[in-house]
N, C-alpha and C positions, 0 to 999 in steps of 0.2 A: 504494500500500500504506500503510495507516494506521500512524502511529508507535505503538510499544509504550510504554505508560505505565509509569514506574518506580514500584515499590511503596515507599512511604515510611513504612509502618506502624511505629510505635514511635520514629521519629526526632523530635527536638525542635528547634524553631526559636523563638528568643526564649523566650517563656513557654508556647508551645503544643506539645503532643505529638500527632502524628497517630495517630488510632485506626483509621479505616477510610474508604474512599472512598464518597461518596454521589453519585448521579447527578443528582438534581433537588432544588431547594429551591423551595417555593411554586409548583410546576408549571412553572417556567421553567428551561430548560437554561442553566447558567452555565459550562460547561466543567468542568475537573477540580475538583470541590468535594469537600472532605474534612471529616470530623467530627474536631474537635480537642478535646483536654482541656487546660484552662489549669492553671497551678500552683495557682490558687485553688480548683480543683475543678469549675468550671463547664465544661460541654461546649457548643461552638459549631460551626456549620458555616461554613467560610470557603473562599475560592478558594485553591487550592494555590499558584498563582503569587505571589499577594500575600503569603502567609505566608513563602514561601521568600525573596522579594526583601526582606522586612522592612517592607513597607507596613503590614501588620497584625502586631502583636507580641503581642497578648493578646486576651482576651475583652472587654476594655473596662476591666478592673480597673486596668491600668497608668495610663490617663488619669485615673481617679478618684483613684489614689494621688498622681499628680503635682499634681492640683488641691488635694487636702488638704494636701500638702507646701507648696504656694505660699501657702495660707492661714496655715499655721504660721509660715512665714518672714516673711510680712507682719506677723503679730502680734508676733513676736520683734523685728522692726525697730522697731515702734511702741513696745514696752517699752524698747528701748535708747534711742530718741529721748527718751522721758520721763525715763529715768534720767540721761541727759546733762544735760537741762534742770534736773532736781532737784539734780544735783551742782554745776552752775554757780551756781544760786541759793544753795546752801549755802555755797559758797566766796566768794560775793559777786562773781563774774565776770559782767559784763554779757552778756545774750543776744546772739547774733550780729547781730540787727537792732535797734538802739536808735533808729532814725530814727522820729519821730512819724508817725502815719498820714497819708498824703497828701504828705508831704515827700519830696524826692528828694535822694540824695547823688550826688556825681560818679561813684562806682563802683557805683551802684545797678543790680542785675541784675533787678529786678522787671519781668517781661515785656520789652518792647522799649522801655522808657522812654527810655533814652539815645538810641536811634535816632529816637524821636519828637521828643525835644528838638532833635536835629540837624536834623530835617526843618523845624522852625519857627525854626531859627537861635537857639535859646535855650540858655543854660547852666543847670546845676542851681541855681546861685545866683539867677539871674533868675527861674526857675520858683518857687523858695521865696519870693522877695521878693513876687512876684505873689500867691502863696498867703497870705502874711502880710497883704498889703494888703486882701485879701478876708476876712480873719478866719478863714482855714482852711475856709471853706464855699463852696458853689456860688454863683455870682454871681446866679443867678435865684431858686432856691428857698430859699436861705440854709441848706441842710442840709449837715452835714459828710459827707465821703465815707464810704460804708458799707464796702465791701470793697476797692475799687480806688482808685487815685489819681484826682484830678479830670482831666477831659479838657481839652485845650487847644483853646479855641474860637478860630476865626480867620475872617477875611473870605476867601471862596473866590475873589474876584476879585483882591484886592491881596495876599493872603497875610498881612496884618497880624494879629497876635495881639490878640484883644479881651478875653480873660479866661479863667477856669477854670470849667468847668461839670461837674455830675454827669452820668453817662451818660444818664439819662432826659431831662434838660433839653437836653443836646447833641443827642440823637436827635430831640427835639421840634422844635428849631430847624431841623435838617436836613430833617425832614419838611415843614416849612413853607417850605422852599426859601430860608431867610434873608430872606423877604419880609415887611416890616413891615405891608404892606397886608393880607396874608393873616392875620397875627397879630391885627391890629385887628379884622378881620372875624370871626375865631375868638372874640375876647373879646366882641364884640357878640352873637354867636350864643349863647355861654354865658350871658351876662347876661339875654337874653330868654327862654331856655328854662328857666332855674333859678327864675324867679319864679312 
């Protein structure tokens, strides 16, 4: 004997109020599907079980409101951040990070820099000394670091630190497998093809 379905006409769940039962949507049987009216005025067909369980809470307007609210919160946080910086500047208080670009302080939390220094058995002072010796630039291309601190280049066999490189030069050496023969061959190739 089939179960008798309970009439929920007029009952409200979250933002949806049941209007009437509809048997089919798009030619496919979905089980007990009802037509619901949202508080925003839009009518939608949704499965009764999902609305009652709370899986579906609105016609979609709730998600849109939450997205809009998240954008507002993000904008407010950005304004607050700018106001704090302006206040510090007006008071003459230094910004939180006064370390020059590329330099590392012992308490630096930029990325995993302290973990990387530990991996190569370097202190922040040794890193900064090496950076000063190179003039604050990459040892190969002689360019200052753009966004990130310079990479620590090392011999993969011995683990000895060779110098500091920008990300592009570091990846280039890695792609050549730290082989000077391949680098020389690459230089020969470039000089013959550029003429």
